[in-house]
All heavy atoms as TSV, in Angstrom:
chain	resi	resn	atom	element	x	y	z
A	1	MET	N	N	100.975	95.511	105.947
A	1	MET	CA	C	101.838	96.356	105.173
A	1	MET	C	C	103.284	95.997	105.508
A	1	MET	O	O	103.602	95.711	106.658
A	1	MET	CB	C	101.528	97.804	105.499
A	1	MET	CG	C	102.705	98.722	105.518
A	1	MET	SD	S	102.294	100.430	105.659
A	1	MET	CE	C	101.314	100.636	104.233
A	2	LYS	N	N	104.138	96.043	104.519
A	2	LYS	CA	C	105.552	95.763	104.726
A	2	LYS	C	C	106.215	96.940	105.439
A	2	LYS	O	O	105.905	98.107	105.165
A	2	LYS	CB	C	106.258	95.538	103.390
A	2	LYS	CG	C	105.829	94.302	102.660
A	2	LYS	CD	C	106.482	93.115	103.264
A	2	LYS	CE	C	106.160	91.869	102.453
A	2	LYS	NZ	N	106.611	90.680	103.102
A	3	ARG	N	N	107.103	96.638	106.345
A	3	ARG	CA	C	107.821	97.667	107.094
A	3	ARG	C	C	108.633	98.552	106.148
A	3	ARG	O	O	108.708	99.766	106.316
A	3	ARG	CB	C	108.738	97.007	108.120
A	3	ARG	CG	C	109.515	97.981	108.967
A	3	ARG	CD	C	110.357	97.225	109.988
A	3	ARG	NE	N	110.923	98.125	110.955
A	3	ARG	CZ	C	112.162	98.614	110.876
A	3	ARG	NH1	N	112.945	98.265	109.901
A	3	ARG	NH2	N	112.604	99.448	111.797
A	4	SER	N	N	109.223	97.948	105.134
A	4	SER	CA	C	110.063	98.705	104.196
A	4	SER	C	C	109.268	99.774	103.456
A	4	SER	O	O	109.767	100.888	103.242
A	4	SER	CB	C	110.741	97.768	103.205
A	4	SER	OG	O	109.783	97.035	102.474
A	5	SER	N	N	108.029	99.479	103.080
A	5	SER	CA	C	107.228	100.489	102.387
A	5	SER	C	C	106.814	101.614	103.340
A	5	SER	O	O	106.741	102.777	102.940
A	5	SER	CB	C	106.009	99.863	101.726
A	5	SER	OG	O	105.181	99.264	102.676
A	6	LEU	N	N	106.579	101.297	104.613
A	6	LEU	CA	C	106.273	102.334	105.600
A	6	LEU	C	C	107.481	103.254	105.791
A	6	LEU	O	O	107.349	104.477	105.798
A	6	LEU	CB	C	105.868	101.707	106.933
A	6	LEU	CG	C	105.678	102.671	108.113
A	6	LEU	CD1	C	104.564	103.668	107.819
A	6	LEU	CD2	C	105.389	101.914	109.386
A	7	LEU	N	N	108.673	102.676	105.912
A	7	LEU	CA	C	109.882	103.491	106.106
A	7	LEU	C	C	110.158	104.354	104.881
A	7	LEU	O	O	110.585	105.499	105.008
A	7	LEU	CB	C	111.078	102.592	106.413
A	7	LEU	CG	C	110.960	101.743	107.685
A	7	LEU	CD1	C	112.247	100.970	107.917
A	7	LEU	CD2	C	110.596	102.576	108.887
A	8	ARG	N	N	109.909	103.821	103.695
A	8	ARG	CA	C	110.094	104.597	102.462
A	8	ARG	C	C	109.153	105.798	102.464
A	8	ARG	O	O	109.536	106.912	102.092
A	8	ARG	CB	C	109.820	103.694	101.258
A	8	ARG	CG	C	110.248	104.271	99.948
A	8	ARG	CD	C	110.062	103.327	98.760
A	8	ARG	NE	N	110.417	101.954	99.047
A	8	ARG	CZ	C	109.554	100.925	99.049
A	8	ARG	NH1	N	108.277	101.119	98.784
A	8	ARG	NH2	N	109.958	99.702	99.318
A	9	HIS	N	N	107.905	105.577	102.911
A	9	HIS	CA	C	106.909	106.652	102.985
A	9	HIS	C	C	107.360	107.725	103.985
A	9	HIS	O	O	107.243	108.918	103.714
A	9	HIS	CB	C	105.563	106.056	103.392
A	9	HIS	CG	C	104.468	107.062	103.526
A	9	HIS	ND1	N	103.863	107.647	102.438
A	9	HIS	CD2	C	103.859	107.584	104.628
A	9	HIS	CE1	C	102.940	108.490	102.861
A	9	HIS	NE2	N	102.917	108.466	104.189
A	10	LEU	N	N	107.890	107.304	105.137
A	10	LEU	CA	C	108.341	108.273	106.145
A	10	LEU	C	C	109.517	109.091	105.616
A	10	LEU	O	O	109.576	110.307	105.810
A	10	LEU	CB	C	108.734	107.544	107.434
A	10	LEU	CG	C	107.602	106.834	108.183
A	10	LEU	CD1	C	108.152	106.137	109.416
A	10	LEU	CD2	C	106.498	107.794	108.551
A	11	ARG	N	N	110.460	108.433	104.947
A	11	ARG	CA	C	111.614	109.158	104.379
A	11	ARG	C	C	111.177	110.167	103.330
A	11	ARG	O	O	111.743	111.252	103.234
A	11	ARG	CB	C	112.601	108.172	103.751
A	11	ARG	CG	C	113.506	107.531	104.741
A	11	ARG	CD	C	114.625	106.772	104.039
A	11	ARG	NE	N	115.048	105.693	104.903
A	11	ARG	CZ	C	114.645	104.430	104.794
A	11	ARG	NH1	N	113.839	104.061	103.832
A	11	ARG	NH2	N	115.081	103.527	105.641
A	12	LYS	N	N	110.172	109.804	102.555
A	12	LYS	CA	C	109.659	110.678	101.494
A	12	LYS	C	C	109.197	112.018	102.063
A	12	LYS	O	O	109.336	113.053	101.427
A	12	LYS	CB	C	108.504	109.974	100.786
A	12	LYS	CG	C	107.854	110.752	99.679
A	12	LYS	CD	C	106.730	109.935	99.065
A	12	LYS	CE	C	105.947	110.737	98.062
A	12	LYS	NZ	N	104.830	109.953	97.513
A	13	TYR	N	N	108.668	111.994	103.279
A	13	TYR	CA	C	108.163	113.218	103.908
A	13	TYR	C	C	109.141	113.819	104.914
A	13	TYR	O	O	108.749	114.602	105.770
A	13	TYR	CB	C	106.797	112.953	104.555
A	13	TYR	CG	C	105.733	112.775	103.505
A	13	TYR	CD1	C	105.337	111.506	103.097
A	13	TYR	CD2	C	105.167	113.867	102.878
A	13	TYR	CE1	C	104.379	111.341	102.112
A	13	TYR	CE2	C	104.212	113.714	101.886
A	13	TYR	CZ	C	103.831	112.451	101.505
A	13	TYR	OH	O	102.888	112.297	100.519
A	14	GLY	N	N	110.416	113.457	104.825
A	14	GLY	CA	C	111.450	114.128	105.607
A	14	GLY	C	C	111.778	113.521	106.957
A	14	GLY	O	O	112.628	114.051	107.674
A	15	CYS	N	N	111.141	112.429	107.332
A	15	CYS	CA	C	111.456	111.793	108.609
A	15	CYS	C	C	112.746	110.991	108.468
A	15	CYS	O	O	113.109	110.568	107.373
A	15	CYS	CB	C	110.324	110.863	109.032
A	15	CYS	SG	S	108.767	111.724	109.303
A	16	TYR	N	N	113.439	110.812	109.568
A	16	TYR	CA	C	114.662	110.025	109.532
A	16	TYR	C	C	114.800	109.203	110.814
A	16	TYR	O	O	114.138	109.452	111.807
A	16	TYR	CB	C	115.893	110.908	109.316
A	16	TYR	CG	C	116.171	111.886	110.430
A	16	TYR	CD1	C	116.978	111.540	111.499
A	16	TYR	CD2	C	115.618	113.162	110.413
A	16	TYR	CE1	C	117.236	112.431	112.526
A	16	TYR	CE2	C	115.875	114.057	111.425
A	16	TYR	CZ	C	116.681	113.686	112.477
A	16	TYR	OH	O	116.930	114.567	113.494
A	17	LEU	N	N	115.672	108.222	110.744
A	17	LEU	CA	C	115.915	107.311	111.859
A	17	LEU	C	C	116.729	108.019	112.926
A	17	LEU	O	O	117.815	108.531	112.646
A	17	LEU	CB	C	116.659	106.074	111.360
A	17	LEU	CG	C	117.020	105.035	112.397
A	17	LEU	CD1	C	115.774	104.365	112.943
A	17	LEU	CD2	C	117.943	103.996	111.780
A	18	LYS	N	N	116.200	108.063	114.135
A	18	LYS	CA	C	116.928	108.673	115.247
A	18	LYS	C	C	117.883	107.655	115.859
A	18	LYS	O	O	119.055	107.929	116.030
A	18	LYS	CB	C	115.946	109.187	116.298
A	18	LYS	CG	C	116.614	109.889	117.447
A	18	LYS	CD	C	115.601	110.490	118.407
A	18	LYS	CE	C	116.316	111.230	119.513
A	18	LYS	NZ	N	115.352	111.803	120.455
A	19	ARG	N	N	117.351	106.457	116.186
A	19	ARG	CA	C	118.204	105.390	116.712
A	19	ARG	C	C	117.481	104.061	116.613
A	19	ARG	O	O	116.260	104.004	116.537
A	19	ARG	CB	C	118.615	105.658	118.148
A	19	ARG	CG	C	117.507	105.546	119.164
A	19	ARG	CD	C	118.016	105.739	120.587
A	19	ARG	NE	N	116.942	105.752	121.539
A	19	ARG	CZ	C	116.419	104.663	122.096
A	19	ARG	NH1	N	116.885	103.474	121.801
A	19	ARG	NH2	N	115.438	104.762	122.957
A	20	GLU	N	N	118.261	102.997	116.611
A	20	GLU	CA	C	117.720	101.640	116.604
A	20	GLU	C	C	117.639	101.139	118.034
A	20	GLU	O	O	118.562	101.330	118.814
A	20	GLU	CB	C	118.627	100.699	115.805
A	20	GLU	CG	C	118.600	100.927	114.319
A	20	GLU	CD	C	117.367	100.363	113.648
A	20	GLU	OE1	O	116.593	99.637	114.287
A	20	GLU	OE2	O	117.179	100.676	112.469
A	21	GLY	N	N	116.543	100.501	118.343
A	21	GLY	CA	C	116.396	99.862	119.638
A	21	GLY	C	C	116.421	98.359	119.441
A	21	GLY	O	O	116.711	97.861	118.353
A	22	ARG	N	N	116.116	97.635	120.485
A	22	ARG	CA	C	116.123	96.181	120.384
A	22	ARG	C	C	114.907	95.668	119.609
A	22	ARG	O	O	115.033	94.813	118.747
A	22	ARG	CB	C	116.145	95.590	121.781
A	22	ARG	CG	C	116.299	94.105	121.794
A	22	ARG	CD	C	116.518	93.624	123.193
A	22	ARG	NE	N	116.675	92.188	123.201
A	22	ARG	CZ	C	116.755	91.470	124.287
A	22	ARG	NH1	N	116.697	92.071	125.463
A	22	ARG	NH2	N	116.893	90.181	124.222
A	23	GLU	N	N	113.745	96.220	119.926
A	23	GLU	CA	C	112.525	95.766	119.273
A	23	GLU	C	C	111.845	96.848	118.441
A	23	GLU	O	O	110.922	96.556	117.694
A	23	GLU	CB	C	111.542	95.252	120.326
A	23	GLU	CG	C	112.050	94.032	121.053
A	23	GLU	CD	C	111.101	93.552	122.127
A	23	GLU	OE1	O	109.983	94.096	122.220
A	23	GLU	OE2	O	111.482	92.636	122.866
A	24	HIS	N	N	112.289	98.100	118.576
A	24	HIS	CA	C	111.692	99.209	117.843
A	24	HIS	C	C	112.783	100.117	117.299
A	24	HIS	O	O	113.891	100.151	117.826
A	24	HIS	CB	C	110.779	100.042	118.751
A	24	HIS	CG	C	109.574	99.318	119.206
A	24	HIS	ND1	N	109.591	98.462	120.284
A	24	HIS	CD2	C	108.310	99.290	118.736
A	24	HIS	CE1	C	108.385	97.967	120.456
A	24	HIS	NE2	N	107.593	98.441	119.528
A	25	SER	N	N	112.454	100.861	116.266
A	25	SER	CA	C	113.309	101.912	115.740
A	25	SER	C	C	112.609	103.232	116.032
A	25	SER	O	O	111.396	103.334	115.867
A	25	SER	CB	C	113.484	101.764	114.228
A	25	SER	OG	O	113.993	100.503	113.917
A	26	LEU	N	N	113.353	104.216	116.465
A	26	LEU	CA	C	112.758	105.521	116.737
A	26	LEU	C	C	112.963	106.425	115.531
A	26	LEU	O	O	114.095	106.638	115.088
A	26	LEU	CB	C	113.383	106.153	117.980
A	26	LEU	CG	C	113.032	105.488	119.302
A	26	LEU	CD1	C	113.685	106.243	120.452
A	26	LEU	CD2	C	111.544	105.428	119.517
A	27	TRP	N	N	111.857	106.937	115.010
A	27	TRP	CA	C	111.873	107.834	113.862
A	27	TRP	C	C	111.431	109.213	114.308
A	27	TRP	O	O	110.570	109.346	115.176
A	27	TRP	CB	C	110.948	107.300	112.772
A	27	TRP	CG	C	111.589	106.185	112.027
A	27	TRP	CD1	C	111.781	104.911	112.465
A	27	TRP	CD2	C	112.178	106.252	110.743
A	27	TRP	NE1	N	112.438	104.188	111.517
A	27	TRP	CE2	C	112.697	104.983	110.449
A	27	TRP	CE3	C	112.318	107.269	109.803
A	27	TRP	CZ2	C	113.344	104.711	109.252
A	27	TRP	CZ3	C	112.952	106.989	108.613
A	27	TRP	CH2	C	113.459	105.723	108.346
A	28	ILE	N	N	112.024	110.236	113.712
A	28	ILE	CA	C	111.740	111.624	114.104
A	28	ILE	C	C	111.349	112.444	112.883
A	28	ILE	O	O	111.881	112.228	111.793
A	28	ILE	CB	C	112.948	112.255	114.828
A	28	ILE	CG1	C	112.623	113.636	115.362
A	28	ILE	CG2	C	114.167	112.283	113.932
A	28	ILE	CD1	C	113.640	114.180	116.331
A	29	ASN	N	N	110.417	113.359	113.082
A	29	ASN	CA	C	110.062	114.337	112.063
A	29	ASN	C	C	110.719	115.645	112.488
A	29	ASN	O	O	110.311	116.254	113.476
A	29	ASN	CB	C	108.545	114.498	111.968
A	29	ASN	CG	C	108.133	115.421	110.851
A	29	ASN	OD1	O	108.932	116.183	110.336
A	29	ASN	ND2	N	106.868	115.349	110.472
A	30	PRO	N	N	111.754	116.105	111.769
A	30	PRO	CA	C	112.479	117.305	112.201
A	30	PRO	C	C	111.638	118.582	112.159
A	30	PRO	O	O	111.922	119.532	112.881
A	30	PRO	CB	C	113.650	117.383	111.228
A	30	PRO	CG	C	113.228	116.607	110.038
A	30	PRO	CD	C	112.292	115.547	110.531
A	31	LYS	N	N	110.592	118.608	111.350
A	31	LYS	CA	C	109.744	119.807	111.259
A	31	LYS	C	C	108.932	120.007	112.523
A	31	LYS	O	O	108.729	121.133	112.959
A	31	LYS	CB	C	108.809	119.696	110.060
A	31	LYS	CG	C	109.536	119.668	108.735
A	31	LYS	CD	C	108.577	119.440	107.599
A	31	LYS	CE	C	109.345	119.267	106.299
A	31	LYS	NZ	N	108.466	118.837	105.205
A	32	THR	N	N	108.452	118.908	113.114
A	32	THR	CA	C	107.602	119.009	114.303
A	32	THR	C	C	108.312	118.569	115.577
A	32	THR	O	O	107.855	118.872	116.663
A	32	THR	CB	C	106.342	118.146	114.134
A	32	THR	OG1	O	106.743	116.784	113.983
A	32	THR	CG2	C	105.527	118.574	112.937
A	33	GLY	N	N	109.393	117.809	115.426
A	33	GLY	CA	C	110.100	117.285	116.586
A	33	GLY	C	C	109.453	116.042	117.166
A	33	GLY	O	O	109.876	115.549	118.208
A	34	ALA	N	N	108.432	115.530	116.498
A	34	ALA	CA	C	107.726	114.340	116.977
A	34	ALA	C	C	108.592	113.097	116.787
A	34	ALA	O	O	109.260	112.948	115.779
A	34	ALA	CB	C	106.411	114.170	116.233
A	35	VAL	N	N	108.574	112.221	117.774
A	35	VAL	CA	C	109.325	110.965	117.731
A	35	VAL	C	C	108.325	109.827	117.883
A	35	VAL	O	O	107.424	109.899	118.715
A	35	VAL	CB	C	110.372	110.907	118.869
A	35	VAL	CG1	C	111.110	109.587	118.847
A	35	VAL	CG2	C	111.339	112.065	118.764
A	36	GLU	N	N	108.483	108.792	117.071
A	36	GLU	CA	C	107.560	107.655	117.110
A	36	GLU	C	C	108.335	106.361	116.969
A	36	GLU	O	O	109.311	106.286	116.226
A	36	GLU	CB	C	106.538	107.786	115.977
A	36	GLU	CG	C	105.441	106.758	115.992
A	36	GLU	CD	C	104.517	106.869	117.189
A	36	GLU	OE1	O	104.372	107.972	117.745
A	36	GLU	OE2	O	103.947	105.841	117.573
A	37	ALA	N	N	107.906	105.343	117.687
A	37	ALA	CA	C	108.534	104.024	117.634
A	37	ALA	C	C	107.895	103.202	116.518
A	37	ALA	O	O	106.677	103.142	116.405
A	37	ALA	CB	C	108.358	103.311	118.964
A	38	VAL	N	N	108.749	102.597	115.682
A	38	VAL	CA	C	108.297	101.722	114.606
A	38	VAL	C	C	108.807	100.327	114.929
A	38	VAL	O	O	110.013	100.126	115.088
A	38	VAL	CB	C	108.844	102.195	113.237
A	38	VAL	CG1	C	108.416	101.245	112.137
A	38	VAL	CG2	C	108.389	103.614	112.946
A	39	PRO	N	N	107.914	99.339	115.047
A	39	PRO	CA	C	108.360	97.986	115.392
A	39	PRO	C	C	109.273	97.398	114.321
A	39	PRO	O	O	109.146	97.725	113.146
A	39	PRO	CB	C	107.062	97.187	115.507
A	39	PRO	CG	C	106.014	98.005	114.875
A	39	PRO	CD	C	106.481	99.417	114.866
A	40	ARG	N	N	110.184	96.529	114.736
A	40	ARG	CA	C	111.147	95.943	113.811
A	40	ARG	C	C	110.662	94.588	113.303
A	40	ARG	O	O	111.420	93.644	113.233
A	40	ARG	CB	C	112.494	95.811	114.500
A	40	ARG	CG	C	113.069	97.180	114.850
A	40	ARG	CD	C	114.412	97.068	115.463
A	40	ARG	NE	N	115.355	96.614	114.427
A	40	ARG	CZ	C	116.620	96.327	114.669
A	40	ARG	NH1	N	117.087	96.412	115.876
A	40	ARG	NH2	N	117.407	95.947	113.706
A	41	HIS	N	N	109.382	94.504	112.943
A	41	HIS	CA	C	108.810	93.298	112.355
A	41	HIS	C	C	108.738	93.512	110.848
A	41	HIS	O	O	108.667	94.645	110.386
A	41	HIS	CB	C	107.400	93.035	112.889
A	41	HIS	CG	C	107.316	92.978	114.374
A	41	HIS	ND1	N	107.865	91.965	115.114
A	41	HIS	CD2	C	106.754	93.822	115.268
A	41	HIS	CE1	C	107.642	92.183	116.392
A	41	HIS	NE2	N	106.970	93.310	116.523
A	42	THR	N	N	108.717	92.428	110.086
A	42	THR	CA	C	108.617	92.587	108.632
A	42	THR	C	C	107.241	93.093	108.228
A	42	THR	O	O	107.112	93.805	107.235
A	42	THR	CB	C	108.906	91.264	107.895
A	42	THR	OG1	O	108.125	90.237	108.487
A	42	THR	CG2	C	110.370	90.913	107.967
A	43	GLU	N	N	106.212	92.738	108.987
A	43	GLU	CA	C	104.854	93.201	108.709
A	43	GLU	C	C	104.386	94.126	109.836
A	43	GLU	O	O	104.578	93.825	111.002
A	43	GLU	CB	C	103.885	92.017	108.619
A	43	GLU	CG	C	104.037	91.180	107.377
A	43	GLU	CD	C	103.484	91.859	106.136
A	43	GLU	OE1	O	102.521	92.636	106.255
A	43	GLU	OE2	O	104.042	91.609	105.056
A	44	VAL	N	N	103.784	95.239	109.443
A	44	VAL	CA	C	103.199	96.195	110.392
A	44	VAL	C	C	101.727	96.303	110.020
A	44	VAL	O	O	101.400	96.435	108.834
A	44	VAL	CB	C	103.888	97.577	110.282
A	44	VAL	CG1	C	103.241	98.586	111.202
A	44	VAL	CG2	C	105.367	97.464	110.572
A	45	SER	N	N	100.839	96.229	111.000
A	45	SER	CA	C	99.409	96.310	110.690
A	45	SER	C	C	99.079	97.677	110.094
A	45	SER	O	O	99.728	98.683	110.398
A	45	SER	CB	C	98.566	96.061	111.946
A	45	SER	OG	O	98.661	97.154	112.826
A	46	ASN	N	N	98.068	97.699	109.247
A	46	ASN	CA	C	97.670	98.953	108.594
A	46	ASN	C	C	97.218	99.989	109.607
A	46	ASN	O	O	97.494	101.181	109.449
A	46	ASN	CB	C	96.557	98.690	107.581
A	46	ASN	CG	C	97.049	97.909	106.397
A	46	ASN	OD1	O	98.229	97.938	106.067
A	46	ASN	ND2	N	96.151	97.185	105.753
A	47	GLN	N	N	96.545	99.547	110.644
A	47	GLN	CA	C	96.062	100.454	111.680
A	47	GLN	C	C	97.245	101.109	112.408
A	47	GLN	O	O	97.238	102.311	112.669
A	47	GLN	CB	C	95.201	99.677	112.653
A	47	GLN	CG	C	94.325	100.517	113.520
A	47	GLN	CD	C	93.353	99.644	114.314
A	47	GLN	OE1	O	93.519	98.433	114.402
A	47	GLN	NE2	N	92.351	100.271	114.889
A	48	LEU	N	N	98.279	100.329	112.704
A	48	LEU	CA	C	99.460	100.866	113.373
A	48	LEU	C	C	100.218	101.815	112.449
A	48	LEU	O	O	100.713	102.855	112.886
A	48	LEU	CB	C	100.376	99.730	113.834
A	48	LEU	CG	C	101.647	100.146	114.552
A	48	LEU	CD1	C	101.323	100.970	115.800
A	48	LEU	CD2	C	102.465	98.923	114.923
A	49	ALA	N	N	100.291	101.487	111.165
A	49	ALA	CA	C	100.968	102.354	110.200
A	49	ALA	C	C	100.277	103.718	110.121
A	49	ALA	O	O	100.945	104.759	110.076
A	49	ALA	CB	C	101.006	101.699	108.835
A	50	LYS	N	N	98.950	103.723	110.143
A	50	LYS	CA	C	98.207	104.985	110.118
A	50	LYS	C	C	98.483	105.796	111.375
A	50	LYS	O	O	98.649	107.015	111.319
A	50	LYS	CB	C	96.711	104.718	109.981
A	50	LYS	CG	C	96.313	104.254	108.611
A	50	LYS	CD	C	94.830	104.014	108.532
A	50	LYS	CE	C	94.444	103.503	107.162
A	50	LYS	NZ	N	92.999	103.276	107.041
A	51	LYS	N	N	98.549	105.122	112.530
A	51	LYS	CA	C	98.819	105.796	113.799
A	51	LYS	C	C	100.208	106.423	113.788
A	51	LYS	O	O	100.395	107.563	114.219
A	51	LYS	CB	C	98.698	104.809	114.956
A	51	LYS	CG	C	99.042	105.395	116.304
A	51	LYS	CD	C	99.191	104.283	117.337
A	51	LYS	CE	C	99.731	104.798	118.640
A	51	LYS	NZ	N	101.125	105.199	118.581
A	52	ILE	N	N	101.196	105.694	113.275
A	52	ILE	CA	C	102.569	106.200	113.207
A	52	ILE	C	C	102.615	107.439	112.326
A	52	ILE	O	O	103.214	108.458	112.690
A	52	ILE	CB	C	103.518	105.101	112.704
A	52	ILE	CG1	C	103.652	104.001	113.759
A	52	ILE	CG2	C	104.880	105.672	112.345
A	52	ILE	CD1	C	104.350	102.751	113.274
A	53	CYS	N	N	101.973	107.374	111.155
A	53	CYS	CA	C	101.959	108.527	110.247
A	53	CYS	C	C	101.263	109.725	110.890
A	53	CYS	O	O	101.746	110.857	110.790
A	53	CYS	CB	C	101.259	108.156	108.942
A	53	CYS	SG	S	102.187	107.003	107.923
A	54	ARG	N	N	100.155	109.477	111.559
A	54	ARG	CA	C	99.414	110.556	112.203
A	54	ARG	C	C	100.259	111.223	113.287
A	54	ARG	O	O	100.304	112.452	113.389
A	54	ARG	CB	C	98.120	109.993	112.799
A	54	ARG	CG	C	97.056	111.005	113.036
A	54	ARG	CD	C	95.732	110.400	113.515
A	54	ARG	NE	N	95.347	109.181	112.823
A	54	ARG	CZ	C	95.198	107.985	113.426
A	54	ARG	NH1	N	95.381	107.853	114.711
A	54	ARG	NH2	N	94.846	106.931	112.720
A	55	ASN	N	N	100.934	110.425	114.100
A	55	ASN	CA	C	101.740	110.973	115.192
A	55	ASN	C	C	102.967	111.730	114.686
A	55	ASN	O	O	103.458	112.626	115.369
A	55	ASN	CB	C	102.161	109.865	116.153
A	55	ASN	CG	C	100.999	109.334	116.951
A	55	ASN	OD1	O	99.920	109.930	116.971
A	55	ASN	ND2	N	101.196	108.223	117.618
A	56	LEU	N	N	103.469	111.361	113.505
A	56	LEU	CA	C	104.618	112.062	112.938
A	56	LEU	C	C	104.191	113.211	112.023
A	56	LEU	O	O	105.031	113.839	111.377
A	56	LEU	CB	C	105.509	111.087	112.157
A	56	LEU	CG	C	106.311	110.110	113.003
A	56	LEU	CD1	C	107.025	109.105	112.126
A	56	LEU	CD2	C	107.321	110.862	113.866
A	57	SER	N	N	102.906	113.489	111.937
A	57	SER	CA	C	102.348	114.559	111.091
A	57	SER	C	C	102.709	114.356	109.624
A	57	SER	O	O	103.129	115.289	108.937
A	57	SER	CB	C	102.820	115.934	111.566
A	57	SER	OG	O	102.454	116.140	112.902
A	58	VAL	N	N	102.552	113.126	109.176
A	58	VAL	CA	C	102.818	112.743	107.790
A	58	VAL	C	C	101.503	112.252	107.202
A	58	VAL	O	O	100.718	111.632	107.912
A	58	VAL	CB	C	103.883	111.601	107.761
A	58	VAL	CG1	C	104.029	111.003	106.395
A	58	VAL	CG2	C	105.208	112.129	108.277
A	59	PRO	N	N	101.227	112.518	105.898
A	59	PRO	CA	C	99.995	111.987	105.311
A	59	PRO	C	C	99.913	110.470	105.444
A	59	PRO	O	O	100.918	109.785	105.307
A	59	PRO	CB	C	100.099	112.391	103.840
A	59	PRO	CG	C	101.069	113.516	103.810
A	59	PRO	CD	C	101.997	113.317	104.955
A	60	GLU	N	N	98.720	109.967	105.701
A	60	GLU	CA	C	98.541	108.524	105.869
A	60	GLU	C	C	98.684	107.816	104.538
A	60	GLU	O	O	98.467	108.389	103.487
A	60	GLU	CB	C	97.152	108.238	106.466
A	60	GLU	CG	C	97.001	108.745	107.880
A	60	GLU	CD	C	95.626	108.442	108.455
A	60	GLU	OE1	O	94.846	107.756	107.809
A	60	GLU	OE2	O	95.361	108.932	109.560
A	61	LEU	N	N	99.060	106.551	104.621
A	61	LEU	CA	C	99.231	105.737	103.418
A	61	LEU	C	C	97.906	105.384	102.809
A	61	LEU	O	O	96.938	105.175	103.403
A	61	LEU	CB	C	99.979	104.445	103.767
A	61	LEU	CG	C	101.421	104.670	104.204
A	61	LEU	CD1	C	101.968	103.410	104.845
A	61	LEU	CD2	C	102.261	105.033	103.012
């Protein structure tokens, strides 16, 4: 899965970028306060994308 489509999905459900790291970006869900690291690769595995969505309490792709 493309990283850009994952980020678009997270934004759609109210998540936003907390800060950029060297190899990961930290995204936060303000409703739950959950923070999750998203790798800064162009491709993210589908399994990892599902885990990120689950941890941020967002519907899976």
